[in-house]
N, C-alpha and C positions, 0 to 999 in steps of 0.2 A: 407406186412411185419409189424411186430410188434417189436418195439425197446423200452424196458423199459416201457411197457404199452401204448406206442403211436402207432397208426396205421398209418404208413407213406407209401403213394403210391408215385411213381414217374414215369413220362412218358415223352417221347420226341416225338414231332411231327415235320414233315417236312412240311412247308407251302410254296409252290412254289411262291406265289405272295407276300411274305414278302420281300420287296425290299428297304424300306426307313425308316427313323426315324419316320415318321408319322405312318406307319404301325406298327412299333415296339411299339410306344406309345399306339396306339389303341388296339393292341392285349394284351399288358400288362394290360390296363384298363379292357378289357373284361374278361380276365382270372382271374385277382385278384378280380373281382366282384363276382365270384362264391364262395359260402359259402364252407369253408373247404380248400381252396387253401392257402398255406403258402408261396410259393416262385415261381417266374417266372423268368427264365433267357432266353433271346433271343439273338441269334447270327444271325445278318443280312447276313453276307457273306455266311454262311452255310444254312441260311433259316430254322433254327431250333428254336423250342420253347420247353424248358424243364420246367416241372411243378412238384412241390412237393405239396402233398395234404393229408388231413386226409381221409383215405379210409373208415372210418365209415360214412363220410358225403357226399363225392362225388367220382367220378371215372373218368377214361380216356374218357369214352363214353360221359359223360356230358360236359367235356371240349371240345371234338371234336365237338359235336353238337352246342355248343356256338359259336365256330369259323365258322362252316358252316353257321349258321343262320346269322352271321355278313357279309357273302359274301366271306369268304376265302374258295374257292371251292376246292382247291387241298390240302387236309389235310390228312396226313397218319402218322402212327406210324411205324418207321423202323422195318422191320422184322415181321409185323403183318398185316393181311388183315382185312379190315372193310367192 
């Protein structure tokens, strides 16, 4: 999507093993370290990670691979197969 010259992507992942504050903090650090990520919202009870990013710099695949490499093995985007 492009809003006023900005290329904003947004995606939500379900991470089954996101169960505590430590996981939340770790995932937040991992995802915010990705160049182009502007916002990360995590909901522990729903086990969701919502990310806004500059689509000219990164994409959902890079975010997913970052989480997988960190050991969060069950990562999926609702309604989308990887």
